[in-house]
C-alpha positions, 0 to 999 in steps of 0.5 A: 500500500503506497504511503503519503498524500496520494490525493494531495499535492506538494509545493517546493520551497527553496528554504535558504538564508535569504528566505528562512524557516520563519519566512517559509512558515508565513506561506502556510495560509497561502499554500493551504488556500492554493490547495496544497497539502504538503510543503516540500522543503529544500534540505534543512540540516546545517549546510556550508555557511551562506549556502543558497541550496542546502545540499552541502550539509556540514553537520547532520546533528542540527537544523541550519542556524542560518535558517532559524535553527531548531526553534525555527523548524518547530515554528514552521511545523506548528504553522503548517499544522495550524493550516492543515498542511504536512511537511516533506523534507529533502535529505542528502545521504550521498555527500557532505560539504567540505568547502569550509573544513572548519564548518564540518566537524567530522571532516575537520577531525579527519584532516587533523587525525587522518586514518585514526579519526573516529570519522575516517570511515564516514567518508569514501577515502582511498587511504592506501594512496597516501595523504588526503589530497585537497585541491584548493591551491592556485595553479602556480608552482609557488602557491604554497608560499602563501601558506601561513600558520595563524591561531594554531591553524594552517591558512591559505588565503580564506581557507583554514585547515587543522594541524595534527597534534605534535606537528607544529613545533618551532613555528617560526618566530614564536608569535604563532604565525609562520613566515612560510619562507622555507627556513626552520623546522616549523615553517608553514610549508614544513608543517603542511608537509607533516599533515594527513592531507596535502594541499594541491592545485585545484587542477589536480583534483579531477585527476588525483583526488583520493576521496569520492565526490559528488560528480566532479565537485571536490567541495562535496565529499562522498559519504559511506552511508552503507555503513550502519554507523554512518547511516545512524549518525547522519540520519538521527535528526531527520528520523527523530522528526519523522518519529515525532510525526513532524515529517510526513515525507522524505525526498532522497537526493541522488541515490545513484551516488550510493554504493548500495541504493537498495540496501540504503532504502531498505534501511531508511524504510525500516527506520521511517515505515510510515513516511512518503518516501521518494527518490530523485532517480532519473530514469532513461526513456523506457527504463523502469524504477527498481522494486525499491521500498519507496513510493516512486521518483520525484517526477522527471519521468512524468515531466518528460512525458507531459512536456512531450505531449505539446511537441509536434512529432511530425516536424522532427525531420525539419528541425534536424535538417535546420540544425544540420544546415546551421551547424554543419554537424552530422553527429547523432545523439547516441554518438554525441552522448557516447563521446561526452560520457567518455570525456567525462569518465576519462577527464572530469572523473579521472580520479574515480576511474583510476581508483576503479582500475586499481581494483583490477590488478590482473589487467594492464592499468591502461587497458583496465581504465580504457575498458571501464571508461568505454563501458561507462560511456556505452551504459544505456542508463545511469547505472545498474543495480546488481544483481538486477540490470544485467541486460544494461551491462550486456548492452554496454558490453556489446556496444563497447565491443563494437566501438573498441574491438581492440579492447575485447579481452579487457572488456570481457575480463572487466564485464565478468567482474561487474556481473558479480554483485559481491565484487567491489569493482561491481559495486563501485562501477555503477557510481562511475557510470551514473556520474558519467551520465550526469556530467556527460549528458545533463551537464555537457551534451544538453548544451551541445545538442541544439536541434530543439532545446525544449527537449534538452531536459533532465529526465528527457531524451532529445532523441525522443521527439514528442509524446503521442497521446496514445503513448502518454496514456500507456505511460500513465496507466502504468504509473497508476498501476505501479507507482500511484503515489510517485511525484509529478513535476514540471519544474525543479531547482535542477531543470535546465529551463522553466516549464513555461519556457519549454512550453513556448519553445514547443510552439517552434515544433509547429512552425519549423519553416518560420523558425528556420527563416528567422534564426538563419537571419539572426545568426548571420546578423550576429555571428558566433564561432560556435554555431551550435551554441548560437542556435541553442542561445537563440532558442533560449532567448525566444523561449524566455523573452522578455528577459533581463539582460544580465540574466541572459548574459549569466545563462549564456556564460554558464551554458557555454562553459558547460558545453565545453566546446569553445570555452570551459570552466577550467579554461575560459576563452576570453575571445569567444566569451566576448563574442558570445556576450556581444551576441546577447547585447545585440539582442537588446541593442540592435534595433532590427534584431531586437524588434524581430525577436520581440515580435516573434516571441509575442507571436508565439506567446499565446500558443505558449500560454495554451501549452503551459496551461495544458501541461500544468493541468495534465501534470496536476490531474494525472495519477501521482502526487503533483508538485508545484515549484515555488513561483511557477503558479504564475508564468515563469521564464526561469532558466538553469540554476541559479536563475531558477532560485530567484526570490518569489513575490508571494504578495502578488500571488496572494492578491491574485488568488484573493481576486480569483476567489472573489469571482474574477474570471481572468483572461489568458494574458501576461499577468499569469492569473489564468495559470493560478486559476488552473492550479488552485482549482485543480489542487482544491478539487484533488484535496476536497474530492479525492474520490474523483481521482481514483482511476484513469481512463482516456477520453477520445475526442471525435471530429476533424481536430481530435488530434489537438485534444488530450482528455482523461477521466480520473474516476469522476474528474475529467481533464481536457487540454489543447495540444498543438494550438498553433496548428489548431488555429491555422486549421480554423479551430475546433470546428465540429470536434466534440468530446463525450462527457459523462451523462450526469451534469458536470461543472467546469471548475475554471469557468463555472459553466455547467454542462449536461453531459453527452456529446459536447463541442470542444469549441464551446467547452474551450471557448474561454480557456484552452483547458477544462476540468470537469467534475460532477456538479454538487449543491455546494462547491465552496472552496473549489469553484 
């Protein structure tokens, strides 16, 4: 039996120092009015001071004091309970923040005491490789000359490090501050050489690091949460909240980073048997969630399916031809991601690859590295889960053999080892394959593949061009059967573009010739040495327009460096980045370009609004527990983080909701109140009449425009959305297309109109709004209509 709010809904809040627990508590009344049943919070435990996201936990024993501490948490729980709301919290079992060692007591002790530390087993450190490497120095041979001893600590500019007992004798002039000049037996450099750690250039981290990281982020050190003692120490506080009934759900961040996700989740379920338990698991197209003791994923699979409904699959060839002409690239998506994953495995994750290869001493080291990297690059999903998932390993072996027949012997030897779930190599390889997928695809290929960037989204596949309604219905029926309490979402703090940006970009699939004409002219008028990135940038601008200049500049810089083609984080190219920023400036300063961009964005915006309302209704009404990301109850043109973590004006949203509750029927226009209407009425209906959301049945439209309607019956509540609105308008509208409604009287929750059932013209049903939510009429619908 699934746990949690099966008929409820969550609202994600990025609790942070600038919007703390008391500010979050102040949202309780608004969220209850919106129809939400549970607040879904970013991580609450103590994070690196100043952390804007909370995923760099440094102390698992307490609530972050910058958020208001334990007292603030208690006030939040009381406010939520008073409003009839529950709480879902985000936890981070895979890693801890180590950017500021003094803030992390366990890491500080490890640095001070080394392998003898009581916390040495907490972190996934390869102690057999010598001193613990910390990649914090400037990339200069004399960087250690800046090292000093201050107040009994080693200091490197703003960085602080402990000194092991008995290693600081003779500290220079006796003042407690070493000179670092290389003289005496207690200078800063000599004291450094006696520590359990070694400070090295930041460039050496990817190649030589001796501890497992979160992806390629050296400031996040991997935890050995598979150890029962480490699990207990890092989960006691959160589990205390759950046992006290103060937490209703737990969202597990990045389970793919764990050595044994299934074992970890079994332990967590046993410790919190009544919690709604979700995993941030990214499933590839067609991949099934393992039979873990959880209630489902956080919804990226639903995001991909829902957003794909509003993409025209018939224009894939047109957009492929356009991108090929613009960029000159002929690389297929499978070949691109193979290359970017291989690059990630051998460069960004070189230290992790070295550690794996060392576990196969029977092979030549270079052959072992090459075989493991090739298997990771060819792995069709993020990771396998021994002993299950053998077919994914078999697929990877076959593809790796095709690409590298010269590695046949090494591939065979490694694959035999990987099939054994008790082999450490087999246990650690999935941690590499998952990281290679994330860094190679999400954080690199998505910024290089420019054919149609609406599909370049976490959990999606740019090669899977759209979701036909029949495929969507099959997907949802399977979710209803297997994972009815899984989350659904359209935007998260990790999505590459906000839901409304993708909804507008989907319109481009309906008019490829018009888009081709415009973007060809724009790229010629403001050329960029990397045409693929230029194509991606122009699409993003169209999807988010109008957008503040500084936000688009910041996005362009991050996206170009992530792509790592013409510039990168490690080695920025000033000339390319100057040209890139000039293109962004031209969008605002070149009168002709600015006018054309503005006019085209305005031309497709109404269809984009229709798509936004359609995908939001589908996501909220389909099986699962729907989440709304902070602020997206109005139109939201956010791009990748940190842009999607900007402050939200909740006062505007409260005021608009009050107007709606006063009887105002908003037009579908720029203020976004129509989206707030769709969200609040759908969530309230789910909350107040859950019996209407117990099943799933497709409802077919009949008539010439039937392909433009997507409708389903949830067991009494019927959702109706418009697909491909630009093409619908071009064809003359709905005509005599109709939908067969239940025979009893139903009310459209968005307009208040009552329908007697039977065959209902869609031109009538969707006259005022491109979506409808129909429920059996009752004497009173207070709090719903």
